[in-house]
C-alpha positions in Angstrom: -67.9 -79.5 -33.8 -69.2 -82.9 -32.7 -66.9 -85.0 -30.4 -64.3 -87.0 -32.3 -64.3 -90.1 -30.1 -64.5 -93.8 -30.5 -64.9 -96.9 -28.3 -63.6 -100.2 -29.7 -64.1 -103.6 -28.1 -62.3 -106.5 -29.7 -62.3 -110.1 -28.4 -60.7 -113.1 -29.9 -59.4 -116.4 -28.4 -56.0 -114.8 -28.0 -56.9 -111.3 -26.7 -59.5 -108.9 -25.4 -58.8 -105.3 -26.2 -60.7 -102.1 -25.2 -59.7 -98.7 -26.7 -61.3 -95.4 -25.8 -60.1 -92.6 -28.0 -60.7 -88.8 -28.0 -58.8 -87.1 -30.8 -59.1 -83.8 -28.8 -58.5 -85.3 -25.4 -55.5 -83.1 -24.4 -53.0 -85.9 -23.7 -54.7 -87.8 -20.9 -53.7 -91.5 -20.9 -54.6 -94.7 -19.1 -52.7 -97.7 -20.5 -52.5 -101.3 -19.4 -51.6 -104.0 -22.0 -49.5 -106.3 -19.8 -46.5 -105.4 -21.9 -44.6 -102.7 -20.0 -42.6 -101.2 -22.9 -45.7 -101.1 -25.1 -47.5 -99.3 -22.3 -44.7 -96.7 -22.2 -44.9 -96.2 -25.9 -48.7 -95.9 -26.0 -48.4 -93.3 -23.2 -46.0 -91.3 -25.4 -48.4 -91.6 -28.3 -51.4 -90.3 -26.3 -49.5 -87.5 -24.5 -47.6 -86.2 -27.5 -50.6 -86.7 -29.8 -52.7 -84.7 -27.4 -55.2 -87.6 -27.4 -57.4 -88.9 -24.8 -56.3 -92.5 -24.8 -57.4 -95.4 -22.7 -56.2 -98.9 -23.6 -56.9 -102.2 -21.8 -55.5 -105.4 -23.4 -55.6 -108.9 -21.9 -53.6 -111.2 -24.1 -52.0 -114.6 -24.2 -48.7 -113.3 -22.9 -47.8 -116.8 -21.8 -47.2 -117.5 -25.5 -45.5 -114.1 -26.2 -46.4 -110.5 -26.8 -47.1 -110.8 -30.5 -50.9 -111.1 -30.4 -51.2 -108.5 -27.7 -49.2 -105.9 -29.7 -50.9 -106.7 -33.0 -54.5 -106.7 -31.6 -53.9 -103.5 -29.7 -52.7 -101.9 -33.0 -55.8 -103.2 -34.8 -58.2 -101.8 -32.2 -56.4 -98.5 -32.0 -56.4 -98.2 -35.8 -60.2 -98.9 -35.8 -60.6 -96.2 -33.2 -58.7 -93.6 -35.2 -60.8 -94.4 -38.3 -64.1 -94.2 -36.3 -63.1 -91.0 -34.5 -62.1 -89.2 -37.7 -65.5 -89.9 -39.4 -65.7 -88.3 -42.8 -62.5 -86.3 -42.0 -64.2 -83.0 -42.8 -62.0 -80.0 -41.9 -58.9 -81.9 -40.9 -55.4 -80.8 -42.0 -55.0 -84.3 -43.5 -51.1 -84.3 -43.7 -48.8 -84.2 -40.8 -45.1 -84.6 -40.3 -42.6 -84.5 -37.5 -38.8 -84.9 -37.0 -38.2 -86.0 -33.4 -34.8 -86.2 -31.6 -34.2 -88.2 -28.5 -30.5 -87.7 -27.6 -28.6 -89.5 -30.4 -31.7 -90.8 -32.1 -33.5 -88.9 -34.8 -36.7 -90.1 -36.5 -38.8 -88.5 -39.3 -42.5 -89.4 -39.7 -45.1 -88.3 -42.2 -48.8 -89.1 -42.2 -51.6 -88.8 -44.8 -55.1 -89.5 -43.7 -55.6 -90.7 -47.2 -58.0 -93.6 -46.8 -55.4 -95.7 -48.4 -53.4 -97.9 -46.0 -49.7 -97.9 -46.7 -46.7 -98.3 -44.4 -43.0 -97.5 -45.1 -41.0 -98.4 -42.0 -37.3 -97.9 -42.0 -36.3 -97.7 -38.4 -34.2 -100.7 -37.6 -32.8 -101.1 -34.1 -29.4 -102.5 -33.1 -30.7 -104.5 -30.2 -33.6 -106.9 -30.6 -34.9 -106.6 -27.0 -35.8 -103.6 -24.9 -36.4 -105.3 -21.6 -38.5 -108.2 -22.7 -40.1 -106.4 -25.6 -39.1 -107.6 -29.1 -38.3 -104.4 -31.1 -39.5 -106.0 -34.3 -43.1 -105.9 -32.9 -43.1 -102.1 -33.4 -43.3 -102.4 -37.1 -46.0 -105.1 -36.7 -47.9 -102.8 -34.4 -47.9 -100.0 -37.0 -48.8 -102.4 -39.9 -51.9 -103.3 -37.9 -52.7 -99.7 -37.0 -52.2 -98.5 -40.6 -54.4 -101.2 -42.1 -57.3 -100.5 -39.8 -57.1 -96.7 -39.7 -56.5 -96.6 -43.4 -53.8 -94.0 -43.3 -50.4 -93.7 -45.1 -47.5 -93.7 -42.7 -43.8 -93.2 -43.4 -41.3 -93.7 -40.6 -37.6 -93.2 -41.2 -34.7 -93.4 -38.7 -32.1 -90.7 -39.6 -29.8 -91.5 -36.7 -29.6 -93.6 -33.6 -27.7 -96.1 -31.6 -29.9 -96.9 -28.6 -32.8 -99.1 -29.3 -35.0 -97.6 -26.6 -34.3 -94.1 -27.9 -35.1 -95.1 -31.5 -38.3 -96.8 -30.6 -39.4 -93.9 -28.4 -38.6 -91.4 -31.1 -40.7 -93.4 -33.5 -43.8 -93.3 -31.3 -43.3 -89.6 -30.4 -42.9 -88.8 -34.1 -46.1 -90.6 -35.0 -47.8 -88.9 -32.1 -46.8 -85.4 -33.3 -47.5 -86.1 -37.0 -50.9 -87.5 -36.1 -51.7 -84.5 -34.0 -50.9 -82.2 -36.9 -52.8 -84.3 -39.4 -56.1 -84.6 -37.4 -56.1 -80.9 -36.5 -59.3 -79.2 -37.7 -58.2 -76.3 -39.9 -60.9 -76.0 -42.5 -64.4 -76.9 -43.4 -64.6 -79.4 -46.2 -62.9 -82.7 -46.9 -59.4 -81.9 -48.0 -59.4 -83.9 -51.2 -60.0 -83.1 -54.9 -62.1 -86.3 -54.9 -64.4 -84.9 -52.2 -63.9 -88.0 -49.9 -61.0 -89.6 -48.0 -61.8 -93.3 -48.0 
């Protein structure tokens, strides 16, 4: 099997993003976005997704974290799409139910080629440290649009915003790991393609 890797470089007037992704990287991470909570969440994504994930983002944090979070999601989504290639042999579907103390989140992924996000994981507190928790949905909107996957995220229980957010990222990580697993030979679609 050829390596399932991607290198994405994205530069705008607001941000510069570098993402190096290996879908079979074993959970090695090296994350620096300038947004500490996002770094923590991307570390969870890489480790629990068993990815090789390096992210460097330099954004206009003097404004706020919005552009940094969004553009990181765009670049990571592009990396996922590139690393998957034609998706031959992948499981395609993946799901996970992840508890973190009182929080419980269910996630399902389809590597469908059709970007669609259902996100129902509100948090009771709008800030975790300096991180606006509403940015998490925005991050996944950007990731889904650029990776062209279907992603459902639903909070089943939870009171602590940090735990809810972390359960979301860990749930996505595990569901993604299961969806990208190579378990067959052809493209898993009656259409013959997943685009």
